N, C-alpha and C positions, 0 to 999 in steps of 0.2 A: 504494500500500500504506500501511497505517497506520504511524505512527512506531514503535510497539512492534514490529511485524513487521519493519520495515526494520532496526531495531537488532538484532533477533534473528538475521536473516540475515547482517548485517554481522559480528556477533561470531562466528558459525559459520565464516565463510570467512576472517576475519582469523586465527583460530586455526589454520586448516589451510594457510595460504598457503605457508609455507616447505616443507611436505612434499607439496603438492598434485601436483606433477609426478612424484613418486615412484610414484604410482598408475598402473600401466600401462593401466588402463581409460581414464583421462582422455586419455592420449597416443594410444592407438589410436582412440578416438572422434574426436579432433581430426583425425587423418589421414583418417579416413573422411569427415568433414565437407568437407574440401578436395576429395575426389573427388566427393562428391555435388553440390557447388556448381558444378563445371565452370567454374571461373574462367578469365577470359581477361586477357591483358595490357591494362592501361589501365583496367580496371573499378574501380568503387568498391564498398567493402564496409563494412557496419555490423555489427559483432560484438557482440551483446547478451549481458550476463553473461559478459564475455570472460575473467574470471578472470586467470590468469597469462599470457594471450596465446597459448595454444596454437593456436587457430584464427586469430586476428588476425595473428600473426607469420608463420604459414604462408601465409595469404592474401597478405600483402605480398610474399612471395618469388615468388608467381605473377603478381600484377598488375604488379609491377615499379615503377620510379621514376615512370612516368606514371600509375600507379594510385593510389588513395586509400583508406586503411583507417582506420576509427575503431573503437576498442574501448571499451565502457562497462560499468562494474561498480560495485556499491554498496560493495565491500570495498576500502578503501585498501591493506590488506595484500596482497591479490592483485595490485592494480595496481602496487604497488611492485616486486613480482617481475617483472611484465610489462615495466615500464620498464627495469629492470636488464638484462633479456634483450635488449630492443630496442637499448639502448646498446651492449651487448657485441657484437651482430651488426651494428651500424652501419646500422640501418634506421629509417625514419621512420614511426611509427604514432602517431596521436593517441589517447591513453588518457584517458578522462574518468571521474570519480567521480560517479555519478548513479543515481537510481532508474530502472530500465529501463522501467517501466510507463508513464511519461509524460514526454515531452520538450517539453511546451508551454513556449514562451518561450525555448527553447534552439536556437540556429541551428547545426545540424550538417550540413545537406545540403551536399554539395560545391558550391563556387561554379561558376556557369555551367551547372548541371545541373538536371534536374527531379526528381532523387531518386537514391538509391543503386541500383546495379545488383543488389546482393545483400544480403540481411539474414540473418544466422545467429543462432540462439539455442540453444546446446547445454546440455542438462541443467539448465535453469532454469525451464521453463514451470510445473513443479509448485509453484514457490514463489510464484506470482502468485495473489492473491485474486480478481482479475477478469481472467482471461486473454482473454476476448472483447473487453473494452474495450481491453486492451493491444494485441491484434492489429489491431484497427481503427485504432488510432493508428499502429502500425508501418507499416500499409499506406500511410498518407499520406507516409511517408518513402521509399517505393520509386518508382522511375521507371516509366513505362508498360512493361509486359513484364518488370519486375523480378522476381527470384526470391527466394523465402523458404524457409528450411529450419529446422525445429525438431524436437524429440523429447520423449517422456516415457518413463520406464521402464515396462516391462510390469508388470502388476499384481502379479506374484509375484517381481519382480526384486530386491527389497530387504526381506528378512524383518524385520530389526531396525527399520527405519523404519516398516514396516506395523504391527508390534506396538505400538510407542510411540504411533502415531496411533490405534490401536484402543482402547488403555487410557486415553488422555488424558481423555476425558469422565468416566471412573470415578474419577479422582483430581482432578477439577476443574482440569485443566491443558490447555494447548494446544500445538500444534506449528506451525511456520512453513512447512508444506507441505500440499498438498491431495491426499493419497493416494487418497481415495475418488472423486474426480472422474474419475480415469483408470483405468477398469476394462475398457476395450476399445479397440482400434484405431479403432473407429467413432467413439468420443467425440472423439478427436483430429481425425479427418477432418471431423466435423460442425462443430467449433469453427472450423476454417479456412474452411469453406464459409460459415458464418454471418458471418465477418469480411469476406466479399466477395472472397476469393481463389479461384483456380481450382486444384484439386488436380491435379498432374501425376503424382505417384507417392506411394504410401503403402505401407510395408512394415515387417516385423519383422526386426531385425538378427540375425545369428548371435550366439552367446554370447560376451561379452567375458571372462567369468570364471565359474568354478563354485566355490561354497563349500558344504562339507558341515558341517551342524550336528548334533551329538549331543544327545539329551535331557539328558544329564548336564552339558552345557556351560552350561545356562541361567543358573544363579546367577552364574557368572563372566562370562558375556556381559553381563548386566545391570550388574554392578559396573564392568566396563571401559567400558561405554557412558556411564554417568552422570558420569564424570569429564571427558567431552568436552563442549564448548560446545553441540553439537547436542542433547544429551539431558540437560543438567545440571539442568534444572528438576525432572526426575523423581527426582533425588537429594537434593532438599530434605528436611531432617529430618522435617518434618511429614507427608510422604507417602511417603518412601522405602520403608518396609517394605511398605506396601500396594501400591505400584507394583511392587516387586520380586516379590511374590507373584503379582500379575496377569500380569507378564511371564513368569514361570516357567510359569504355567498355560497361557499361549498357546503357548509353545514345546512343551510336552508335548502339546497338542492337535494342533499341526502335525506332530509327530513320530510320531503313531500311524499304523499299528500297528508299523512297523519300528523306531522309536526314533531315526530320523534324518530330516533334511530336506535336500534338495539344492536350492540356490538357483542359478538361472541368471541372470546379469546380461545382460539383453537390453533393447532399446529399440524403441519404435514411432517411426518417422521419417516425416515428411511433407515433400514438396517441392511448392511451390505457386508460382503466378505471379499478377501483377496483370493482370486482363483488359484 
Protein backbone atom coordinates (compact mmCIF):
# COMPACT_ATOMS: atom_id res chain seq x y z
CA UNK A 1 0.00 0.00 0.00
CA UNK A 2 1.10 3.59 -0.51
CA UNK A 3 2.50 5.43 2.50
CA UNK A 4 -0.45 7.84 2.51
CA UNK A 5 -2.93 4.98 2.63
CA UNK A 6 -0.95 3.16 5.33
CA UNK A 7 -0.85 6.34 7.42
CA UNK A 8 -4.60 6.78 7.00
CA UNK A 9 -5.37 3.21 8.04
CA UNK A 10 -2.94 3.43 10.96
CA UNK A 11 -4.56 6.63 12.20
CA UNK A 12 -8.05 5.16 11.88
CA UNK A 13 -7.24 2.17 14.05
CA UNK A 14 -4.92 3.92 16.51
CA UNK A 15 -7.87 6.16 17.35
CA UNK A 16 -10.24 3.22 17.83
CA UNK A 17 -7.86 0.90 19.68
CA UNK A 18 -8.96 1.48 23.29
CA UNK A 19 -12.65 1.06 22.43
CA UNK A 20 -12.33 -1.60 19.72
CA UNK A 21 -13.27 -4.56 21.92
CA UNK A 22 -16.39 -2.76 23.15
CA UNK A 23 -17.99 -3.42 19.75
CA UNK A 24 -19.73 -6.77 20.11
CA UNK A 25 -19.58 -7.35 16.35
CA UNK A 26 -15.78 -7.60 16.52
CA UNK A 27 -15.93 -10.00 19.46
CA UNK A 28 -18.56 -12.23 17.85
CA UNK A 29 -16.77 -12.31 14.52
CA UNK A 30 -13.50 -13.34 16.20
CA UNK A 31 -15.27 -16.22 17.94
CA UNK A 32 -16.69 -17.33 14.62
CA UNK A 33 -13.25 -17.18 13.01
CA UNK A 34 -11.97 -19.62 15.61
CA UNK A 35 -14.80 -22.01 14.76
CA UNK A 36 -14.27 -21.65 11.00
CA UNK A 37 -10.52 -22.24 11.38
CA UNK A 38 -11.00 -25.64 13.05
CA UNK A 39 -7.66 -25.23 14.80
CA UNK A 40 -5.81 -28.14 16.37
CA UNK A 41 -3.28 -28.31 19.17
CA UNK A 42 0.22 -27.63 17.95
CA UNK A 43 -0.74 -25.78 14.78
CA UNK A 44 0.80 -22.50 13.67
CA UNK A 45 -1.40 -19.47 12.91
CA UNK A 46 -0.70 -16.15 11.20
CA UNK A 47 -3.40 -13.59 12.00
CA UNK A 48 -3.24 -10.69 9.55
CA UNK A 49 -4.62 -7.30 10.62
CA UNK A 50 -4.82 -8.84 14.08
CA UNK A 51 -5.93 -5.64 15.77
CA UNK A 52 -6.38 -6.10 19.52
CA UNK A 53 -5.64 -9.81 19.23
CA UNK A 54 -9.19 -11.13 19.39
CA UNK A 55 -8.47 -13.93 16.90
CA UNK A 56 -4.77 -14.38 17.68
CA UNK A 57 -5.22 -14.78 21.44
CA UNK A 58 -8.20 -17.06 20.94
CA UNK A 59 -6.14 -19.14 18.52
CA UNK A 60 -3.32 -19.45 21.05
CA UNK A 61 -5.73 -20.84 23.63
CA UNK A 62 -6.59 -23.62 21.16
CA UNK A 63 -3.17 -24.48 19.66
CA UNK A 64 -1.61 -24.45 23.12
CA UNK A 65 2.03 -24.19 24.21
CA UNK A 66 3.20 -26.39 21.34
CA UNK A 67 1.46 -24.14 18.81
CA UNK A 68 2.77 -20.89 17.37
CA UNK A 69 0.73 -17.72 16.76
CA UNK A 70 1.86 -14.52 15.06
CA UNK A 71 -0.33 -11.43 14.82
CA UNK A 72 0.50 -8.59 12.42
CA UNK A 73 -1.08 -5.13 12.26
CA UNK A 74 -0.18 -1.66 10.99
CA UNK A 75 -1.62 0.05 14.08
CA UNK A 76 0.70 0.25 17.06
CA UNK A 77 -2.26 1.38 19.15
CA UNK A 78 -4.14 -1.84 18.42
CA UNK A 79 -1.01 -3.93 19.02
CA UNK A 80 -0.42 -2.26 22.38
CA UNK A 81 -3.87 -3.42 23.48
CA UNK A 82 -3.17 -6.93 22.16
CA UNK A 83 0.16 -7.14 24.00
CA UNK A 84 -1.40 -5.98 27.27
CA UNK A 85 -4.06 -8.67 26.95
CA UNK A 86 -1.46 -11.34 26.17
CA UNK A 87 0.59 -10.33 29.20
CA UNK A 88 -2.49 -10.33 31.44
CA UNK A 89 -3.45 -13.81 30.21
CA UNK A 90 0.11 -15.10 30.49
CA UNK A 91 0.23 -16.33 26.90
CA UNK A 92 2.95 -16.02 24.30
CA UNK A 93 1.91 -14.53 20.96
CA UNK A 94 4.30 -12.67 18.69
CA UNK A 95 2.75 -9.35 17.68
CA UNK A 96 4.44 -7.42 14.85
CA UNK A 97 3.85 -3.94 13.48
CA UNK A 98 3.97 -4.27 9.70
CA UNK A 99 2.08 -3.71 6.46
CA UNK A 100 0.19 -6.99 5.94
CA UNK A 101 0.24 -6.74 2.15
CA UNK A 102 3.92 -7.69 1.82
CA UNK A 103 6.30 -9.51 4.18
CA UNK A 104 9.23 -9.64 1.74
CA UNK A 105 12.49 -9.70 3.69
CA UNK A 106 10.73 -10.51 6.98
CA UNK A 107 11.31 -14.03 8.30
CA UNK A 108 8.09 -15.00 10.08
CA UNK A 109 7.59 -18.64 9.02
CA UNK A 110 7.87 -20.92 12.08
CA UNK A 111 11.29 -22.52 12.37
CA UNK A 112 11.48 -26.06 11.01
CA UNK A 113 8.23 -25.76 9.07
CA UNK A 114 7.25 -25.19 5.45
CA UNK A 115 4.77 -22.49 6.40
CA UNK A 116 1.82 -21.66 8.62
CA UNK A 117 -0.99 -24.15 9.03
CA UNK A 118 -3.59 -21.39 9.06
CA UNK A 119 -3.75 -17.74 7.95
CA UNK A 120 -6.66 -15.56 9.00
CA UNK A 121 -7.50 -12.03 7.89
CA UNK A 122 -10.63 -10.65 9.52
CA UNK A 123 -12.36 -7.47 8.32
CA UNK A 124 -9.28 -6.07 6.54
CA UNK A 125 -9.35 -7.23 2.92
CA UNK A 126 -11.37 -4.15 1.98
CA UNK A 127 -8.41 -1.95 3.00
CA UNK A 128 -5.99 -3.43 0.46
CA UNK A 129 -5.30 -1.64 -2.80
CA UNK A 130 -4.13 -4.82 -4.52
CA UNK A 131 -5.73 -7.78 -2.73
CA UNK A 132 -4.78 -10.27 -5.45
CA UNK A 133 -1.10 -9.46 -5.08
CA UNK A 134 -1.43 -9.72 -1.30
CA UNK A 135 -3.19 -13.10 -1.43
CA UNK A 136 -0.58 -14.51 -3.79
CA UNK A 137 2.08 -13.41 -1.33
CA UNK A 138 0.20 -14.86 1.66
CA UNK A 139 -0.11 -18.18 -0.15
CA UNK A 140 3.69 -18.49 -0.05
CA UNK A 141 3.51 -18.34 3.76
CA UNK A 142 1.14 -21.33 4.00
CA UNK A 143 2.32 -24.91 4.24
CA UNK A 144 1.00 -27.48 1.73
CA UNK A 145 -2.64 -28.08 2.63
CA UNK A 146 -2.66 -24.95 4.79
CA UNK A 147 -5.95 -23.17 5.40
CA UNK A 148 -6.84 -19.55 4.65
CA UNK A 149 -9.86 -17.63 5.95
CA UNK A 150 -10.93 -14.10 5.13
CA UNK A 151 -14.04 -11.99 4.63
CA UNK A 152 -15.53 -8.80 3.27
CA UNK A 153 -18.67 -7.03 4.39
CA UNK A 154 -21.68 -7.59 2.15
CA UNK A 155 -22.28 -4.67 -0.19
CA UNK A 156 -25.03 -3.10 1.94
CA UNK A 157 -23.55 -3.89 5.36
CA UNK A 158 -22.15 -0.43 6.15
CA UNK A 159 -24.29 2.46 4.93
CA UNK A 160 -22.04 5.23 6.28
CA UNK A 161 -18.86 3.86 4.69
CA UNK A 162 -20.66 3.30 1.40
CA UNK A 163 -21.97 6.86 1.29
CA UNK A 164 -18.60 8.44 2.01
CA UNK A 165 -16.99 6.23 -0.65
CA UNK A 166 -19.67 7.29 -3.15
CA UNK A 167 -19.38 11.04 -2.54
CA UNK A 168 -15.56 11.11 -2.30
CA UNK A 169 -14.92 11.79 -6.02
CA UNK A 170 -17.44 14.63 -5.98
CA UNK A 171 -15.44 16.50 -3.34
CA UNK A 172 -12.03 15.42 -4.69
CA UNK A 173 -11.39 13.29 -1.64
CA UNK A 174 -10.41 9.65 -1.18
CA UNK A 175 -11.18 6.84 1.27
CA UNK A 176 -8.74 4.11 2.41
CA UNK A 177 -11.02 1.23 1.53
CA UNK A 178 -12.29 -0.37 -1.67
CA UNK A 179 -16.06 -0.58 -1.28
CA UNK A 180 -16.89 -0.85 -4.98
CA UNK A 181 -14.69 -3.91 -5.51
CA UNK A 182 -16.87 -6.09 -3.28
CA UNK A 183 -20.33 -6.07 -4.79
CA UNK A 184 -20.93 -9.82 -4.70
CA UNK A 185 -19.83 -13.02 -3.03
CA UNK A 186 -18.58 -14.13 -6.44
CA UNK A 187 -15.97 -11.34 -6.44
CA UNK A 188 -14.46 -12.73 -3.25
CA UNK A 189 -14.48 -16.28 -4.57
CA UNK A 190 -12.84 -15.27 -7.85
CA UNK A 191 -10.10 -13.40 -6.01
CA UNK A 192 -9.18 -16.49 -4.01
CA UNK A 193 -9.23 -18.71 -7.11
CA UNK A 194 -7.05 -16.23 -9.03
CA UNK A 195 -4.57 -16.30 -6.15
CA UNK A 196 -4.14 -20.04 -6.68
CA UNK A 197 -6.05 -21.27 -3.65
CA UNK A 198 -8.80 -23.88 -3.63
CA UNK A 199 -12.12 -22.72 -2.22
CA UNK A 200 -13.50 -25.16 0.33
CA UNK A 201 -16.46 -23.09 1.43
CA UNK A 202 -17.91 -19.63 0.78
CA UNK A 203 -20.96 -18.28 2.53
CA UNK A 204 -22.81 -15.27 3.92
CA UNK A 205 -22.99 -14.95 7.68
CA UNK A 206 -26.06 -14.26 9.73
CA UNK A 207 -26.52 -10.65 10.80
CA UNK A 208 -24.16 -9.55 13.57
CA UNK A 209 -26.09 -6.34 14.17
CA UNK A 210 -29.02 -4.36 12.80
CA UNK A 211 -29.07 -0.56 12.63
CA UNK A 212 -32.10 1.53 11.71
CA UNK A 213 -31.50 4.94 10.15
CA UNK A 214 -34.18 7.61 9.84
CA UNK A 215 -34.05 10.21 7.07
CA UNK A 216 -34.09 12.99 9.68
CA UNK A 217 -30.91 11.59 11.26
CA UNK A 218 -28.75 12.42 8.21
CA UNK A 219 -27.32 15.82 9.33
CA UNK A 220 -26.39 14.49 12.75
CA UNK A 221 -24.91 11.30 11.26
CA UNK A 222 -22.61 13.40 9.08
CA UNK A 223 -21.55 15.70 11.91
CA UNK A 224 -20.74 12.77 14.20
CA UNK A 225 -18.88 10.88 11.47
CA UNK A 226 -16.47 13.65 10.46
CA UNK A 227 -15.04 14.09 13.94
CA UNK A 228 -13.70 10.52 13.68
CA UNK A 229 -10.37 9.73 12.06
CA UNK A 230 -12.03 7.47 9.50
CA UNK A 231 -14.01 10.31 7.89
CA UNK A 232 -12.25 13.45 9.14
CA UNK A 233 -11.11 14.56 5.67
CA UNK A 234 -14.75 15.14 4.74
CA UNK A 235 -14.99 17.63 7.60
CA UNK A 236 -12.31 19.93 6.17
CA UNK A 237 -13.57 23.50 5.99
CA UNK A 238 -13.05 23.72 2.22
CA UNK A 239 -15.40 20.83 1.44
CA UNK A 240 -17.47 20.26 4.58
CA UNK A 241 -20.71 21.90 3.46
CA UNK A 242 -20.67 20.29 0.02
CA UNK A 243 -19.84 16.90 1.52
CA UNK A 244 -22.60 17.35 4.10
CA UNK A 245 -25.20 18.15 1.43
CA UNK A 246 -24.14 15.17 -0.68
CA UNK A 247 -24.22 12.88 2.36
CA UNK A 248 -27.73 14.02 3.33
CA UNK A 249 -28.93 13.57 -0.25
CA UNK A 250 -27.63 9.97 -0.31
CA UNK A 251 -29.36 9.13 2.97
CA UNK A 252 -32.61 10.55 1.62
CA UNK A 253 -32.29 8.46 -1.54
CA UNK A 254 -31.67 5.26 0.41
CA UNK A 255 -34.54 6.02 2.78
CA UNK A 256 -37.20 6.33 0.09
CA UNK A 257 -40.11 5.67 0.18
CA UNK A 258 -40.49 4.65 3.85
CA UNK A 259 -38.16 7.27 5.31
CA UNK A 260 -35.96 4.63 6.96
CA UNK A 261 -33.05 2.34 6.08
CA UNK A 262 -32.33 -0.92 7.89
CA UNK A 263 -28.68 -1.94 7.78
CA UNK A 264 -27.72 -5.58 8.38
CA UNK A 265 -24.09 -6.18 9.33
CA UNK A 266 -23.24 -9.37 7.44
CA UNK A 267 -20.06 -10.74 5.89
CA UNK A 268 -19.11 -12.93 2.96
CA UNK A 269 -16.57 -15.46 4.23
CA UNK A 270 -14.29 -17.75 2.27
CA UNK A 271 -12.35 -20.75 3.55
CA UNK A 272 -9.67 -21.99 1.15
CA UNK A 273 -6.63 -24.26 1.10
CA UNK A 274 -3.29 -24.53 -0.65
CA UNK A 275 -3.56 -27.28 -3.29
